[in-house]
PAKOLGU-258872 format. One record per residue: x, y, z of N, C-alpha, C, O in turn. Coordinates in pm, 1 decimal. Layout:
<rs>
+----------+----------+----------+----------+----------+----------+----------+----------+----------+----------+----------+----------+
:      n_x :      n_y :      n_z :     ca_x :     ca_y :     ca_z :      c_x :      c_y :      c_z :      o_x :      o_y :      o_z :
+----------+----------+----------+----------+----------+----------+----------+----------+----------+----------+----------+----------+
:        X :        Y :        Z :        X :        Y :        Z :        X :        Y :        Z :        X :        Y :        Z :
...
+----------+----------+----------+----------+----------+----------+----------+----------+----------+----------+----------+----------+
</rs>
This chain:
<rs>
+----------+----------+----------+----------+----------+----------+----------+----------+----------+----------+----------+----------+
:      n_x :      n_y :      n_z :     ca_x :     ca_y :     ca_z :      c_x :      c_y :      c_z :      o_x :      o_y :      o_z :
+----------+----------+----------+----------+----------+----------+----------+----------+----------+----------+----------+----------+
:    688.1 :    219.4 :   1864.9 :    688.8 :    362.5 :   1886.4 :    725.1 :    435.3 :   1757.0 :    660.2 :    533.5 :   1720.8 :
:    828.2 :    387.8 :   1687.6 :    871.4 :    450.9 :   1563.3 :    764.9 :    435.9 :   1455.0 :    740.4 :    528.4 :   1377.6 :
:    702.7 :    319.7 :   1450.5 :    598.1 :    296.9 :   1350.4 :    481.3 :    392.9 :   1371.3 :    426.7 :    445.4 :   1274.2 :
:    442.9 :    416.2 :   1494.7 :    333.7 :    508.9 :   1525.1 :    368.7 :    650.7 :   1481.2 :    284.0 :    722.2 :   1427.6 :
:    492.1 :    690.9 :   1503.7 :    537.3 :    823.5 :   1461.8 :    533.7 :    836.8 :   1309.7 :    489.4 :    938.9 :   1257.0 :
:    579.8 :    734.8 :   1240.0 :    581.8 :    738.3 :   1094.2 :    439.6 :    743.5 :   1038.2 :    413.3 :    818.3 :    944.0 :
:    348.9 :    665.8 :   1094.3 :    210.9 :    665.4 :   1047.0 :    143.9 :    800.1 :   1075.2 :     66.3 :    848.9 :    993.0 :
:    173.0 :    859.8 :   1189.5 :    117.9 :    991.9 :   1222.0 :    168.5 :   1096.8 :   1124.1 :     90.8 :   1179.1 :   1075.7 :
:    297.3 :   1094.6 :   1094.7 :    352.8 :   1188.2 :    997.0 :    292.7 :   1165.7 :    858.7 :    267.9 :   1261.4 :    785.3 :
:    269.4 :   1040.6 :    823.2 :    207.7 :   1009.7 :    694.1 :     67.6 :   1068.3 :    685.8 :     29.2 :   1122.2 :    582.0 :
:     -8.5 :   1058.6 :    793.0 :   -143.7 :   1115.3 :    793.9 :   -140.4 :   1267.4 :    781.5 :   -221.8 :   1325.6 :    709.8 :
:    -47.5 :   1331.4 :    850.4 :    -36.0 :   1477.4 :    843.0 :      2.4 :   1520.2 :    701.5 :    -55.1 :   1614.5 :    647.1 :
:     98.9 :   1451.2 :    642.4 :    141.1 :   1484.2 :    506.3 :     26.7 :   1459.5 :    408.5 :      9.6 :   1536.7 :    314.1 :
:    -51.5 :   1354.4 :    428.5 :   -164.7 :   1326.1 :    340.1 :   -268.3 :   1437.9 :    346.2 :   -321.7 :   1478.6 :    243.0 :
:   -296.8 :   1487.3 :    465.3 :   -392.7 :   1597.2 :    480.4 :   -339.1 :   1723.4 :    413.5 :   -413.9 :   1793.1 :    344.9 :
:   -210.7 :   1753.7 :    432.5 :   -151.5 :   1870.2 :    367.0 :   -153.4 :   1856.1 :    214.9 :   -176.6 :   1953.3 :    143.0 :
:   -129.1 :   1735.4 :    167.0 :   -131.0 :   1711.3 :     23.1 :   -270.7 :   1733.3 :    -33.9 :   -285.3 :   1790.5 :   -142.0 :
:   -371.7 :   1689.1 :     36.6 :   -509.8 :   1711.2 :     -7.5 :   -540.4 :   1860.0 :    -14.1 :   -600.6 :   1907.1 :   -110.6 :
:   -499.3 :   1933.5 :     87.5 :   -525.1 :   2078.1 :     91.0 :   -454.3 :   2148.6 :    -24.1 :   -513.7 :   2232.7 :    -91.6 :
:   -327.5 :   2114.4 :    -46.6 :   -251.1 :   2180.2 :   -152.9 :   -309.3 :   2149.0 :   -289.9 :   -315.1 :   2237.0 :   -375.8 :
:   -352.3 :   2026.1 :   -311.7 :   -410.7 :   1990.4 :   -440.8 :   -542.5 :   2065.1 :   -461.5 :   -570.2 :   2112.3 :   -571.8 :
:   -623.1 :   2075.8 :   -357.1 :   -750.6 :   2146.6 :   -371.0 :   -732.6 :   2296.6 :   -390.2 :   -818.7 :   2361.0 :   -450.1 :
:   -624.5 :   2353.1 :   -341.6 :   -601.0 :   2496.3 :   -357.4 :   -552.8 :   2533.6 :   -497.1 :   -560.2 :   2650.2 :   -536.0 :
:   -504.5 :   2437.8 :   -571.1 :   -456.7 :   2469.0 :   -705.8 :   -574.6 :   2505.7 :   -793.9 :   -681.0 :   2444.1 :   -788.1 :
:   -552.8 :   2607.3 :   -875.4 :   -661.1 :   2650.0 :   -963.5 :   -662.7 :   2561.4 :  -1087.1 :   -558.5 :   2528.9 :  -1143.9 :
:   -780.9 :   2524.0 :  -1126.3 :   -797.0 :   2443.3 :  -1245.9 :   -857.5 :   2531.9 :  -1354.2 :   -854.4 :   2654.5 :  -1343.0 :
:   -911.4 :   2471.5 :  -1457.3 :   -973.7 :   2550.3 :  -1563.5 :  -1094.3 :   2627.4 :  -1511.5 :  -1124.7 :   2736.4 :  -1560.1 :
:  -1162.5 :   2571.1 :  -1413.4 :  -1280.6 :   2635.9 :  -1358.6 :  -1251.2 :   2728.9 :  -1242.0 :  -1344.3 :   2784.9 :  -1184.2 :
:  -1127.0 :   2746.8 :  -1206.2 :  -1093.1 :   2834.8 :  -1095.8 :  -1056.9 :   2759.6 :   -970.0 :   -978.2 :   2809.7 :   -889.7 :
:  -1111.2 :   2641.6 :   -950.1 :  -1076.9 :   2559.4 :   -835.2 :  -1119.7 :   2620.1 :   -703.0 :  -1193.6 :   2718.4 :   -699.0 :
:  -1073.6 :   2561.8 :   -598.1 :  -1106.8 :   2609.9 :   -464.6 :  -1033.0 :   2738.8 :   -432.8 :  -1077.2 :   2815.3 :   -347.2 :
:   -921.4 :   2764.4 :   -500.1 :   -845.0 :   2886.4 :   -476.5 :   -924.7 :   3009.8 :   -517.5 :   -909.9 :   3115.7 :   -456.5 :
:  -1007.7 :   2997.8 :   -618.5 :  -1088.2 :   3110.6 :   -663.0 :  -1208.0 :   3136.9 :   -573.6 :  -1271.7 :   3241.5 :   -586.0 :
:  -1239.8 :   3046.0 :   -484.9 :  -1355.8 :   3061.9 :   -397.7 :  -1330.8 :   3161.7 :   -285.3 :  -1425.3 :   3209.1 :   -222.4 :
:  -1204.7 :   3193.9 :   -259.8 :  -1174.3 :   3284.7 :   -149.6 :  -1173.9 :   3430.9 :   -191.8 :  -1147.4 :   3518.4 :   -109.4 :
:  -1201.7 :   3458.0 :   -314.2 :  -1213.6 :   3595.6 :   -359.8 :  -1079.1 :   3664.1 :   -373.6 :   -979.1 :   3600.7 :   -407.3 :
:  -1077.3 :   3792.3 :   -347.8 :   -956.5 :   3871.8 :   -369.5 :   -858.7 :   3863.4 :   -253.8 :   -746.3 :   3911.8 :   -266.7 :
:   -896.0 :   3805.1 :   -142.8 :   -807.8 :   3798.2 :    -26.1 :   -724.9 :   3670.8 :    -23.4 :   -666.6 :   3637.3 :     79.7 :
:   -718.8 :   3599.3 :   -135.0 :   -647.3 :   3472.1 :   -140.4 :   -497.5 :   3490.2 :   -154.0 :   -447.0 :   3602.4 :   -158.6 :
:   -427.6 :   3378.6 :   -160.4 :   -282.1 :   3380.1 :   -172.6 :   -238.1 :   3430.7 :   -308.6 :   -126.6 :   3481.2 :   -322.8 :
:   -323.7 :   3418.1 :   -408.7 :   -287.8 :   3465.6 :   -542.1 :   -269.5 :   3616.2 :   -544.5 :   -187.7 :   3666.8 :   -621.3 :
:   -343.4 :   3688.6 :   -462.5 :   -331.1 :   3834.4 :   -456.9 :   -199.3 :   3873.9 :   -390.1 :   -136.1 :   3971.3 :   -431.1 :
:   -157.7 :   3799.8 :   -288.5 :    -36.2 :   3833.5 :   -214.5 :     88.2 :   3797.6 :   -295.0 :    180.1 :   3878.8 :   -306.3 :
:     92.1 :   3678.5 :   -350.0 :    211.2 :   3632.2 :   -419.4 :    207.5 :   3655.8 :   -568.9 :    311.4 :   3649.5 :   -634.6 :
:     93.6 :   3682.0 :   -623.0 :     79.2 :   3689.5 :   -767.6 :     32.3 :   3556.0 :   -819.6 :     58.6 :   3452.5 :   -758.4 :
:    -36.3 :   3556.9 :   -930.8 :    -97.4 :   3434.1 :   -981.5 :      7.6 :   3331.6 :  -1021.4 :     -4.8 :   3213.7 :   -988.4 :
:    110.8 :   3375.8 :  -1092.1 :    211.6 :   3281.8 :  -1141.7 :    294.4 :   3224.5 :  -1027.2 :    322.5 :   3104.7 :  -1026.1 :
:    333.8 :   3306.9 :   -931.7 :    415.9 :   3258.5 :   -820.2 :    336.7 :   3165.3 :   -730.7 :    393.3 :   3072.7 :   -672.6 :
:    207.3 :   3187.9 :   -718.7 :    123.8 :   3097.2 :   -639.3 :    114.9 :   2960.8 :   -706.6 :    123.7 :   2858.0 :   -639.4 :
:     97.6 :   2958.8 :   -838.0 :     90.1 :   2831.8 :   -910.2 :    222.1 :   2756.7 :   -899.1 :    222.5 :   2634.9 :   -881.4 :
:    334.0 :   2827.8 :   -909.2 :    463.9 :   2762.5 :   -894.2 :    481.2 :   2705.0 :   -754.5 :    527.9 :   2592.2 :   -738.8 :
:    444.0 :   2781.9 :   -653.7 :    457.4 :   2735.7 :   -515.3 :    370.5 :   2612.7 :   -490.1 :    416.0 :   2515.3 :   -430.0 :
:    245.5 :   2617.2 :   -536.3 :    154.6 :   2505.2 :   -512.0 :    198.0 :   2379.8 :   -588.8 :    184.5 :   2268.8 :   -537.4 :
:    249.3 :   2395.7 :   -710.0 :    293.7 :   2277.3 :   -784.1 :    419.8 :   2217.6 :   -722.2 :    434.6 :   2095.5 :   -718.0 :
:    511.2 :   2302.7 :   -673.9 :    630.4 :   2250.6 :   -605.6 :    592.6 :   2185.7 :   -472.7 :    647.4 :   2081.6 :   -436.5 :
:    500.0 :   2246.5 :   -400.7 :    455.3 :   2189.0 :   -273.5 :    389.3 :   2053.2 :   -297.0 :    407.8 :   1960.7 :   -218.0 :
:    312.9 :   2041.0 :   -404.9 :    249.9 :   1913.3 :   -438.1 :    355.2 :   1807.2 :   -465.9 :    343.5 :   1693.6 :   -419.9 :
:    457.8 :   1844.2 :   -541.1 :    564.0 :   1748.8 :   -574.1 :    637.3 :   1703.2 :   -449.2 :    658.5 :   1583.6 :   -429.7 :
:    676.1 :   1797.7 :   -364.5 :    749.6 :   1762.7 :   -242.8 :    664.2 :   1681.6 :   -145.9 :    712.3 :   1584.5 :    -87.4 :
:    538.6 :   1720.2 :   -128.5 :    452.2 :   1646.5 :    -36.2 :    422.0 :   1505.7 :    -88.3 :    415.0 :   1411.1 :     -9.9 :
:    404.1 :   1491.2 :   -219.4 :    377.9 :   1358.0 :   -275.4 :    499.9 :   1268.1 :   -259.3 :    486.5 :   1150.1 :   -226.8 :
:    619.4 :   1324.1 :   -282.0 :    741.9 :   1246.1 :   -263.4 :    759.5 :   1206.5 :   -117.3 :    793.9 :   1092.1 :    -87.3 :
:    736.2 :   1299.6 :    -27.9 :    747.3 :   1271.6 :    115.7 :    644.5 :   1167.0 :    158.5 :    673.9 :   1079.9 :    240.3 :
:    524.6 :   1176.1 :    103.0 :    419.9 :   1078.4 :    134.5 :    461.2 :    937.8 :     93.2 :    444.5 :    842.7 :    169.4 :
:    515.4 :    924.9 :    -28.1 :    558.7 :    793.3 :    -76.0 :    673.2 :    738.6 :      8.7 :    673.5 :    620.4 :     43.2 :
:    768.6 :    821.9 :     41.8 :    880.4 :    776.3 :    125.6 :    833.0 :    733.6 :    264.0 :    879.3 :    632.6 :    317.0 :
:    741.6 :    809.4 :    322.5 :    689.2 :    772.4 :    454.5 :    611.1 :    641.7 :    448.9 :    615.5 :    563.0 :    543.5 :
:    540.0 :    617.8 :    339.8 :    468.1 :    491.3 :    325.3 :    564.7 :    373.8 :    315.7 :    540.3 :    267.9 :    373.5 :
:    673.8 :    392.5 :    242.9 :    773.5 :    285.2 :    232.0 :    840.6 :    260.8 :    366.3 :    861.8 :    145.9 :    405.1 :
:    874.1 :    368.0 :    437.8 :    936.4 :    353.5 :    570.1 :    839.0 :    287.6 :    667.4 :    879.7 :    204.8 :    748.8 :
:    711.9 :    323.1 :    660.0 :    611.5 :    262.5 :    748.2 :    599.6 :    113.1 :    723.8 :    577.0 :     36.2 :    817.2 :
:    614.8 :     71.8 :    598.6 :    609.7 :    -70.8 :    567.7 :    726.2 :   -145.0 :    631.9 :    708.8 :   -256.4 :    681.2 :
:    844.1 :    -84.8 :    631.8 :    960.9 :   -151.2 :    689.1 :    963.7 :   -145.5 :    841.9 :   1035.2 :   -223.8 :    904.5 :
:    888.2 :    -55.4 :    902.7 :    887.4 :    -46.2 :   1048.3 :    773.8 :   -124.1 :   1112.9 :    758.3 :   -121.3 :   1235.0 :
:    694.0 :   -193.9 :   1031.8 :    588.2 :   -275.7 :   1091.9 :    650.5 :   -391.6 :   1167.1 :    764.6 :   -429.6 :   1140.8 :
:    576.8 :   -446.8 :   1259.1 :    627.6 :   -557.9 :   1338.3 :    656.0 :   -677.8 :   1251.2 :    575.1 :   -713.5 :   1165.5 :
:    769.6 :   -739.8 :   1272.3 :    807.1 :   -855.0 :   1190.5 :    755.1 :   -985.4 :   1249.5 :    783.9 :  -1092.2 :   1195.4 :
:    680.8 :   -979.9 :   1356.9 :    631.0 :  -1102.1 :   1420.9 :    492.2 :  -1139.6 :   1370.6 :    419.9 :  -1211.8 :   1439.2 :
:    454.0 :  -1093.3 :   1254.7 :    320.1 :  -1124.2 :   1203.0 :    319.5 :  -1260.4 :   1136.0 :    346.5 :  -1360.6 :   1202.3 :
:    290.5 :  -1267.7 :   1010.9 :    272.8 :  -1396.5 :    943.7 :    403.8 :  -1457.7 :    897.0 :    408.1 :  -1577.5 :    869.1 :
:    508.9 :  -1380.8 :    887.7 :    630.7 :  -1433.9 :    827.2 :    707.1 :  -1528.4 :    919.5 :    778.3 :  -1615.9 :    870.1 :
:    695.3 :  -1514.4 :   1049.0 :    772.8 :  -1599.1 :   1139.6 :    724.6 :  -1743.2 :   1138.4 :    806.5 :  -1835.2 :   1137.1 :
:    595.8 :  -1764.6 :   1138.7 :    544.3 :  -1901.3 :   1141.9 :    530.7 :  -1960.7 :   1002.9 :    508.0 :  -2081.0 :    990.0 :
:    543.5 :  -1881.5 :    900.9 :    532.4 :  -1932.4 :    765.3 :    389.7 :  -1948.2 :    717.4 :    366.9 :  -2000.3 :    608.2 :
:    293.7 :  -1904.6 :    796.2 :    154.1 :  -1915.6 :    757.4 :     95.0 :  -1776.1 :    743.7 :    137.5 :  -1681.9 :    810.5 :
:     -3.2 :  -1765.1 :    656.4 :    -72.2 :  -1638.3 :    640.8 :   -177.0 :  -1624.7 :    751.1 :   -202.0 :  -1719.2 :    825.9 :
:   -236.6 :  -1508.9 :    760.3 :   -339.1 :  -1484.2 :    860.8 :   -459.2 :  -1574.0 :    836.5 :   -521.3 :  -1621.6 :    931.6 :
:   -492.1 :  -1597.4 :    712.0 :   -606.0 :  -1684.0 :    679.9 :   -577.2 :  -1827.5 :    721.4 :   -664.7 :  -1895.2 :    775.5 :
:   -455.1 :  -1874.6 :    696.6 :   -420.5 :  -2010.9 :    734.5 :   -417.1 :  -2027.2 :    886.2 :   -447.5 :  -2135.4 :    936.4 :
:   -381.3 :  -1923.7 :    959.6 :   -379.1 :  -1933.4 :   1105.8 :   -518.7 :  -1942.0 :   1164.4 :   -537.2 :  -2003.0 :   1269.8 :
:   -617.5 :  -1882.4 :   1098.7 :   -752.3 :  -1876.2 :   1153.8 :   -842.5 :  -1990.7 :   1109.6 :   -959.8 :  -1993.6 :   1147.0 :
:   -791.6 :  -2084.0 :   1031.7 :   -870.6 :  -2199.4 :    989.8 :   -884.1 :  -2294.3 :   1107.9 :   -784.0 :  -2327.4 :   1171.3 :
:  -1006.8 :  -2339.4 :   1139.3 :  -1021.6 :  -2432.8 :   1251.9 :   -951.6 :  -2565.8 :   1222.8 :   -953.9 :  -2616.0 :   1110.4 :
:   -890.5 :  -2620.2 :   1325.3 :   -815.7 :  -2744.6 :   1310.8 :   -911.5 :  -2862.4 :   1324.7 :   -989.4 :  -2869.6 :   1419.8 :
:   -904.8 :  -2954.3 :   1229.2 :   -988.4 :  -3073.4 :   1234.8 :   -898.1 :  -3192.3 :   1266.6 :   -785.6 :  -3200.9 :   1217.5 :
:   -948.7 :  -3283.5 :   1349.2 :   -866.9 :  -3397.5 :   1389.4 :   -849.5 :  -3499.0 :   1276.3 :   -741.6 :  -3556.1 :   1260.5 :
:   -952.6 :  -3521.2 :   1199.4 :   -944.4 :  -3616.5 :   1088.6 :  -1025.3 :  -3560.1 :    973.2 :  -1123.9 :  -3489.4 :    994.2 :
:   -984.2 :  -3591.0 :    853.4 :  -1063.3 :  -3540.7 :    740.5 :  -1202.1 :  -3602.8 :    740.4 :  -1218.5 :  -3722.3 :    764.9 :
:  -1297.7 :  -3522.7 :    713.6 :  -1436.5 :  -3568.0 :    712.4 :  -1476.2 :  -3593.7 :    568.5 :  -1467.5 :  -3506.1 :    482.5 :
:  -1520.3 :  -3717.4 :    544.6 :  -1566.0 :  -3749.4 :    409.5 :  -1717.7 :  -3734.3 :    406.1 :  -1785.6 :  -3763.6 :    504.5 :
:  -1769.5 :  -3689.5 :    294.9 :  -1914.7 :  -3671.1 :    288.3 :  -1987.5 :  -3805.6 :    292.4 :  -1940.2 :  -3905.6 :    238.6 :
:  -2101.7 :  -3804.9 :    356.7 :  -2183.2 :  -3925.7 :    366.1 :  -2273.6 :  -3930.2 :    244.5 :  -2353.4 :  -3839.4 :    221.0 :
:  -2260.0 :  -4036.7 :    167.8 :  -2341.7 :  -4053.3 :     48.7 :  -2467.9 :  -4130.0 :     84.1 :  -2464.6 :  -4220.5 :    167.4 :
:  -2577.9 :  -4094.6 :     21.9 :  -2702.5 :  -4168.5 :     51.9 :  -2693.7 :  -4312.9 :      1.6 :  -2639.2 :  -4340.8 :   -105.2 :
:  -2748.5 :  -4401.9 :     81.4 :  -2746.4 :  -4545.0 :     45.6 :  -2854.9 :  -4570.3 :    -58.9 :  -2969.8 :  -4528.7 :    -43.9 :
:  -2815.8 :  -4637.4 :   -161.3 :  -2915.8 :  -4669.4 :   -262.7 :  -2972.8 :  -4808.6 :   -229.8 :  -2904.0 :  -4895.3 :   -175.9 :
:  -3096.8 :  -4825.6 :   -263.1 :  -3164.1 :  -4954.2 :   -238.7 :  -3113.0 :  -5055.0 :   -340.0 :  -3085.6 :  -5019.3 :   -454.6 :
:  -3099.6 :  -5184.3 :   -298.2 :  -3053.0 :  -5286.1 :   -393.2 :  -3153.9 :  -5305.0 :   -504.7 :  -3274.9 :  -5298.1 :   -483.5 :
:  -3102.4 :  -5328.5 :   -621.7 :  -3188.4 :  -5345.5 :   -737.7 :  -3263.8 :  -5479.4 :   -730.5 :  -3205.4 :  -5581.2 :   -693.1 :
:  -3390.8 :  -5479.6 :   -765.5 :  -3472.2 :  -5601.6 :   -766.6 :  -3490.3 :  -5650.3 :   -908.9 :  -3513.1 :  -5571.5 :  -1000.7 :
:  -3480.1 :  -5777.3 :   -925.6 :  -3495.4 :  -5833.8 :  -1059.9 :  -3621.4 :  -5913.3 :  -1071.9 :  -3650.0 :  -5967.9 :  -1178.5 :
+----------+----------+----------+----------+----------+----------+----------+----------+----------+----------+----------+----------+
</rs>
């Protein structure tokens, strides 16, 4: 239950981080310039908007990394570590005896 909550929060933060990064203006104006004069830059001012978006990017990126680390620790511990085998080793078919390749019989040499 906790792992599902953490992963859901991570997805929400990732989407917000994508939006905030795309809203930042770059040399070409970015997506923030596509909204015309009714954008956030008009309400807050150009400099205050850039400060807000850069701080939001920093906080969201930090939160994203922390949530990813927490999600790793909340995964089920009954996976590959309990039996000591990896997932690949568990899925290998079991053979009863080693099979040696059959070599072709050569004909006896005639003199």
